[in-house]
C-alpha positions in Angstrom: 86.6 27.8 10.2 83.3 26.3 10.8 80.6 28.3 12.4 79.7 27.4 15.9 76.1 26.3 16.4 74.1 28.7 18.5 74.0 27.7 22.1 70.3 28.3 22.1 69.5 26.0 19.1 68.8 23.0 21.2 66.5 24.8 23.7 64.7 26.6 20.9 63.9 23.4 19.1 62.7 21.9 22.3 60.5 24.9 23.1 59.0 24.8 19.6 58.3 21.1 19.9 56.5 21.7 23.2 54.5 24.6 21.8 53.4 22.5 18.8 52.5 19.6 21.0 50.5 21.8 23.4 48.7 23.4 20.5 47.8 19.9 19.0 46.5 18.8 22.4 44.4 21.9 22.7 43.0 21.5 19.2 42.1 17.9 20.0 40.5 18.8 23.3 38.5 21.6 21.5 37.4 19.2 18.9 36.1 16.8 21.5 34.4 19.6 23.3 32.5 20.7 20.2 29.2 19.0 19.5 29.5 16.3 16.8 28.0 17.1 13.4 24.4 15.8 13.4 23.6 13.0 11.1 21.8 14.1 8.0 18.0 13.9 8.2 16.1 11.5 5.9 15.6 12.0 3.0 18.7 13.5 1.5 17.6 12.6 -2.1 14.4 11.8 -4.0 12.2 9.1 -2.6 10.4 6.6 -4.9 6.9 5.3 -4.2 6.7 1.9 -6.0 3.0 1.3 -6.8 2.5 -2.4 -7.4 -0.4 -1.9 -9.8 -0.8 -0.1 -13.1 -1.6 3.6 -13.7 -5.1 4.8 -13.4 -6.5 2.5 -10.7 -7.5 3.1 -7.2 -4.1 2.2 -5.7 -2.4 4.5 -8.2 -4.7 7.3 -7.3 -3.8 6.8 -3.6 -0.1 6.6 -4.3 -0.1 9.8 -6.4 -2.0 11.8 -3.8 0.4 10.5 -1.1 3.4 11.6 -3.3 1.8 15.0 -3.8 1.2 15.6 -0.1 4.6 14.2 1.0 6.1 16.9 -1.2 3.8 19.6 0.0 3.6 18.8 3.7 7.2 17.5 4.3 9.2 19.0 1.5 10.3 15.7 0.0 11.0 15.1 -3.6 8.9 12.1 -4.6 8.4 10.1 -7.8 5.9 7.4 -8.5 7.0 4.2 -10.2 4.2 1.8 -11.3 5.2 -1.9 -11.3 2.2 -4.0 -12.1 2.2 -7.7 -12.5 2.4 -11.0 -10.6 -0.4 -10.1 -8.1 2.0 -7.6 -6.6 5.2 -9.7 -6.9 6.8 -7.4 -9.4 6.4 -4.3 -7.2 7.5 -6.2 -4.1 10.6 -7.5 -6.0 11.5 -4.0 -6.8 11.6 -3.2 -3.1 13.5 -6.2 -1.8 16.2 -6.0 -4.4 17.1 -2.4 -3.4 19.0 -1.3 -0.3 17.1 -1.2 3.0 17.4 2.6 3.3 13.8 3.8 3.0 14.3 5.5 -0.4 12.0 2.9 -2.1 8.6 2.7 -0.4 6.0 0.1 -1.6 2.4 1.2 -2.1 0.4 -2.0 -1.7 -3.0 -3.5 -0.7 -4.5 -6.2 1.4 -4.2 -8.6 -1.5 -0.6 -9.0 -0.2 -1.6 -11.8 2.1 -3.7 -13.7 -0.5 -0.7 -13.5 -2.9 1.7 -14.9 -0.3 -0.7 -17.6 0.8 -1.1 -18.8 -2.7 2.6 -18.6 -3.6 1.8 -16.0 -6.2 4.1 -13.6 -4.3 7.4 -15.5 -3.6 8.2 -13.5 -0.5 7.3 -13.5 3.2 5.7 -10.9 5.4 9.1 -10.8 7.2 10.7 -9.4 4.0 8.9 -6.1 4.7 8.3 -3.6 7.4 4.6 -2.7 7.2 4.6 1.0 8.1 1.0 2.4 7.8 -2.4 1.3 6.5 -4.1 4.6 5.4 -7.2 3.5 3.5 -9.9 0.8 3.9 -12.8 0.1 1.5 -15.3 -2.7 1.0 -15.9 -4.8 -2.1 -19.1 -4.5 -4.2 -20.9 -6.4 -6.9 -21.2 -3.9 -9.8 -23.0 -4.0 -13.1 -23.5 -1.5 -15.9 -26.7 0.7 -15.8 -28.3 -1.2 -18.7 -27.9 -4.6 -17.0 -31.2 -6.3 -16.3 -29.9 -7.3 -12.9 -31.3 -5.2 -10.1 -30.2 -7.1 -7.0 -27.8 -9.8 -5.6 -30.7 -12.2 -5.8 -31.1 -11.5 -9.5 -27.4 -12.2 -10.1 -27.5 -15.4 -8.0 -30.7 -16.7 -9.7 -29.3 -16.1 -13.2 -26.0 -17.9 -12.3 -27.9 -20.9 -10.8 -29.9 -21.3 -14.0 -26.9 -20.5 -16.2 -23.7 -21.8 -14.6 -20.8 -19.5 -15.6 -23.3 -17.7 -17.7 -22.0 -14.2 -16.9 -18.4 -13.0 -17.3 -17.3 -11.8 -13.9 -14.0 -10.1 -13.2 -12.0 -7.9 -10.9 -8.5 -7.0 -9.7 -6.0 -9.8 -9.2 -6.4 -13.6 -9.1 -7.2 -15.3 -5.9 -7.3 -12.0 -4.0 -9.8 -10.1 -1.8 -12.5 -9.6 -4.5 -12.4 -13.1 -5.7 -12.7 -14.2 -2.1 -15.9 -12.2 -1.8 -17.2 -13.8 -4.9 -16.3 -17.2 -3.6 -18.4 -16.6 -0.5 -21.3 -15.5 -2.6 -20.9 -18.7 -4.6 -20.9 -20.8 -1.5 -24.0 -19.2 0.0 -25.9 -18.8 -3.3 -25.1 -22.3 -4.6 -23.8 -21.3 -8.1 -20.7 -21.5 -10.2 -18.7 -18.6 -11.7 -15.5 -18.0 -13.5 -13.2 -15.1 -12.8 -11.4 -12.8 -15.2 -8.5 -11.1 -13.4 -7.1 -7.7 -14.2 -3.7 -6.3 -13.1 -5.0 -2.8 -12.4 -8.3 -1.7 -11.0 -8.7 0.9 -13.7 -8.8 -1.9 -16.2 -11.8 -3.4 -14.4 -13.7 -0.1 -15.0 -12.8 -0.2 -18.7 -13.9 -3.8 -19.0 -17.3 -3.2 -17.4 -17.8 0.0 -19.5 -16.8 -1.9 -22.7 -19.1 -4.9 -22.0 -16.0 -7.2 -21.8 -17.3 -8.4 -18.5 -20.9 -8.5 -17.3 -20.3 -7.9 -13.6 -17.4 -6.9 -11.4 -16.4 -7.5 -7.8 -14.6 -4.2 -7.1 -14.1 -1.5 -4.6 -16.7 1.3 -5.2 -13.9 3.8 -5.8 -12.6 1.7 -8.7 -15.5 3.1 -10.8 -16.0 6.2 -8.6 -17.2 8.6 -11.4 -19.4 5.9 -12.9 -20.9 5.0 -9.5 -21.6 8.7 -8.9 -23.1 9.3 -12.3 -25.3 6.1 -12.2 -23.4 4.4 -15.1 -22.6 1.6 -12.7 -25.1 0.1 -10.3 -23.9 -1.5 -7.1 -26.1 -4.6 -6.4 -24.4 -5.3 -3.0 -21.7 -3.9 -0.8 -19.6 -5.9 1.8 -20.1 -3.5 4.7 -21.9 -4.5 7.9 -24.3 -1.6 7.5 -25.0 0.8 4.6 -22.0 3.0 4.0 -22.4 6.8 4.6 -20.6 7.2 1.3 -23.1 4.9 -0.5 -26.5 5.3 1.3 -28.4 4.0 -1.7 -26.3 0.8 -2.2 -27.7 -2.2 -0.2 -25.4 -4.4 1.7 -25.1 -8.1 1.1 -26.2 -8.7 4.6 -29.5 -6.9 4.2 -30.2 -9.1 1.2 -29.6 -12.3 3.2 -26.0 -13.0 2.4 -23.5 -13.1 5.3 -20.7 -11.5 3.4 -18.6 -8.7 5.0 -15.1 -7.5 4.5 -12.8 -4.6 3.5 -9.4 -4.2 1.9 -6.7 -1.9 3.2 -4.1 0.2 1.3 -0.9 1.3 2.8 2.9 1.5 2.6 5.9 -0.7 3.5 9.7 -0.7 3.2 12.2 -3.4 3.0 13.0 -5.3 6.2 16.1 -4.0 7.8 15.4 -0.4 7.1 16.8 1.5 10.2 14.5 2.7 12.9 15.5 6.3 12.5 14.6 6.3 8.8 11.3 4.6 9.6 10.6 7.2 12.3 11.2 10.0 9.7 8.8 8.3 7.3 6.1 7.9 10.0 6.5 11.6 10.9 6.0 12.6 7.3 2.9 10.4 7.0 1.5 12.0 10.2 1.7 15.3 8.5 -0.1 14.0 5.4 -3.0 12.4 7.4 -3.4 15.6 9.5 -3.8 17.8 6.5 -7.2 19.0 5.4 -6.4 18.1 1.8 -5.9 14.4 2.8 -9.2 14.4 4.8 -11.0 15.9 1.8 -9.4 13.3 -0.5 -10.5 10.4 1.7 -14.1 11.7 1.7 -14.2 12.2 -2.1 -12.7 8.8 -2.7 -15.2 7.1 -0.3 -12.4 5.9 1.9 -12.3 5.0 5.6 -9.1 5.9 7.4 -7.8 3.0 9.6 -4.4 4.8 10.1 -2.8 1.6 11.6 0.9 2.2 12.5 3.6 -0.4 12.3 2.8 -2.7 15.2 -1.0 -2.9 14.7 -0.6 -3.0 10.9 1.8 -6.0 11.2 -0.3 -7.9 13.6 -3.5 -7.5 11.7 -1.8 -8.5 8.5 -0.3 -11.6 10.1 -3.7 -12.7 11.3 -5.1 -12.0 7.8 -2.5 -14.3 6.3 -3.3 -17.1 8.7 -7.1 -16.9 8.0 -6.7 -16.5 4.3 -4.3 -19.4 4.0 -7.0 -21.6 5.8 -9.7 -20.3 3.4 -7.7 -20.9 0.3 -6.9 -24.4 1.4 -10.5 -25.2 2.2 -11.7 -23.6 -1.0 -9.4 -25.7 -3.1 -7.1 -22.9 -4.2 -4.2 -24.7 -2.5 -3.3 -28.4 -2.7 
């Protein structure tokens, strides 16, 4: 005889089903009531600072100090990747070919706009988010201490009598320093060639080794040589004498209307999310507020513009427009 099913089997199954359903609903409601897991804060992994010049130069010095202080002040893990070449195009290419996630940060200079204007850098300003300009420094006309040249007038007089008679060089081709030389040529009425170098540290070595007779360079390019007297600055492109270089005369006080400075800063690929950019800006704020950064700036003869994204972008856009016009009128562009 077959066993009779329990009279309570049906009800028990229904009750179990209801209990399970209620439990599931409660669990779901509880999950919705709990706060959502916060998104991980940037950065979750090491960050790379891509320095678009070679090791040993002024930009590299800035990039390495920035990396050091990002680690110390914000707890990041940072590595420096030097990518010289192409007037900055090689370093910029390294940024735009990577994801727009903030993990590759470009360390660059104001020669960006000269490179774009000339077509040496095959990218647009819109390919980047310009996050912060952190340094600013003039150009200068420098010679070795054993040079017979004692002033800008001496340099101009020699070049007028001996067109292209001195080997003059500096960082990059068609950039900020060559622009300063061009203005001197226009106002002094002489001709000069230009020997470009892909890292500012190489300019120092060239002047020390008599491979060039004069350099247009930032004073910090040959900082120790300027401080020791091995390099003599014939003229500096500040409006008034720099407090860092009280003994170096300006071009203006020698009768040449030449003034200008070059910035150094950081950028990321366009499309990098706002929250990531905000995290980077917060980390930079910690760096610039530190006493070690302030001391570094003083020791390196650097002004501190500290332009954040909006101001930095607008200034750079205006620079690009002005420099494109200059390059065209100067014959650099057809």
